[in-house]
N, C-alpha and C positions, 0 to 999 in steps of 0.2 A: 744558529738556533732560531727557530721560527718564533715570531712574536705572537703572543696570545691575542685572540680576536677581541676587539674593543666591545665591551658590553654597553648596549644602548640603554640609557636611563629610561625608566618607565614613569609615566604620568597617567593618573586615572582621569578619564573623561566622565564627568557627572551627567551622563546622558546614555540612553539606550538606543538612540536614533542612529542607524547605520549610515544614512546619508550624511549626517552631521559629522560622524567619525571620519568618513572618507575625505570629506572636504577639509576638515581641520588637520588631518594627518598630513595632507599635502602642504597646507599652509605653514605648519610647524616643522616641516622637514629641515629647514636651515638650522634649527637648534639641536637636531639629533635626538629628539624625544620620541619614544614609542608611546602612542596613546592607546589606552586600553579602556573599553567601555566598562562601566561599573558592574553591569550585569554579568560580565565574564569573571568577575571577582566575587559574585554572589551578593552584591550590594543592592538593596532595594532602592527605589526612587525616593528622594527626599520630599517632604511636604513643601509646597510653594504657596504660603498664605499671604504673601505681600502684594502690593499694588504697583510696585515699580520693578523694572528689569534688574537693577543692580542689587536690590535686597534679595530677590529670588535667586539670582546667580550666586551670591555670597552664601546663602543658606545651602544651596546644592553643593558648592565646592567644599564647605566645611563638613558636610555630611559624608561626602565621598572620601575626603582626606582622613576623617576620623575612623572610618570603617576599613580603609585600605592601608593606613599608615604610609601613604605615598603622597607626593605632591599631587595637587588636583587642579583641574581646569573645568570651569563650568561656563556654559553659554545660555543666557536667557534672551530670546529673540522674539520678535513679533512684528505684526503689521499694524501700523497706526494710520487709520483712515481719517482724513480731515473732516469729511461730511459726518462722521460718527463721533466727533470730539476726541479723536485719538484712539478710539477703540477699533479692534478688539484688544490691542496691546498685550498685556501679560496673559490674557485668556485666549490668545490666538490658536493654540493647539486644540482647544476645546470649543472653538467657535461653532462648529456644526451642531454640537449637542444642544445649543440654545434653541435650535429650530427643529428639533425632533430627529436629527440624523445621528448616525453612529459616528464616533470619533474617527477622523482620518483625513488625509490630505485632499482626496477627491471630493469628499463631502464638504470640507471647509470651503473649497473653491465654489462648489455649487451653491452653498448657502450665501456666500458673499455676493455672488452675481445676482442671486434672487433678491437680496436685500438692497442691492444698488440699482435695481431696475428703476428707470426714470430719474435717477440722480445725475445731475449734470456735473457737479464738482467731483471729479474722479481722482484728485490728488491724494497720494498716500506715501508713507515712508516705511521702509523696512529697516528695523533697528536691531543691532546685535550688541549685547553687553557681555564681555568676557571678564571673568574673575579667575585669577590664579593664586594658589596658596602653596607655600612650601610645606606646611603642616596644618592640621586642624586648628592649632593655636597661634598661627601666624598673625601677629598684630598689624602687619602692613600688607594687606592684600593688594595685588596688582589689578587695576581696573582699566579696561580699554573699551571704547564705544565706537561702533561704526554705523553710519546712517546713509541710506540711499533714498532719494526722492524720485518718484515717478508717478505713473497714473495706472488705474485699474482698467484694463481693457474689458470689452463686453463679451469676448469669447476667448477661451484658453488657446495658447499657441506655443508650440515647442515641447520637446520631450526631455531636455536636460534639466537637472535640478529636482527640487521637491518642494513641498509646501505650496506657497502662493506664487512660486516662480513663473508658472504658465500664464498668470494674469497680471504680472507686474511689468508694465511697459516702461522702458527707459528712453527718454527723448534723445539722450546723447548717442545712443546706438540705433534708435529706430526699431528696436526689437524688445521682446520680453526677456526676462532672465533665462527662461527655459529654452530660448532660441539661440542663446550665445554658446559658442564653444566652451567646453569646461574650463580650460585655462583662462580664457577671458572672463568668464563668470567669476571664477575664484579671485581674480585680480580686482574685479570691479564691485563685487557684492558687499553688502553691509558686513557680513561675517569676514570677508577677505580684508576689508579695511580695518576692522577691529583686530584681526589676527596680526596684521603688519604692525600695528601699534603695540600689541602685546609682545610680539617678538622683540621689538626694540626695548620695551620696558624690562623684559627678562634679561636681556643682554646687559642693560645698564645696572639693574638692581641685583640680579642674581649671579652675574658674571658668566 
């Protein structure tokens, strides 16, 4: 008698970013979870009123878990530029709108390079904070942070990745994130580092 096919457990991703979904789906493959974007379940984006990555990620995860009744994963990530006192930080996705551009990755990069003209200190960090919940009322959220330090180049380079990947140069590789092969980028990125920590936490805490 043939065995029934194993049903892959579903976890809602509190994001509508396809690039983020594809990256995290690969990173969480070892756990056997199927990640589904909240938009596919008819869930609107949560409000993000806080000034820290962890508070916003927790708010997004609780919102997605509440409306889906599924375990939820949220990522709040951003670029923290030393010369700007750590900004844009939690406002990274909307950075371009501060300077009259429409929201979008290309405009974000354009605005950043314009604002950094003549700035010698190019040091910056890309930070990813992941929060996972078993339910909206989970009293013990899992939190994992990944951080990568590099420098902002003066011209975009590379076509892999999204966001600020084309201008984030990594001294250890001598390339931008967008120039790295996808597998290497996933292994080395801020989100990749946070995801590995989260996978370990889920195995330890959730079994």
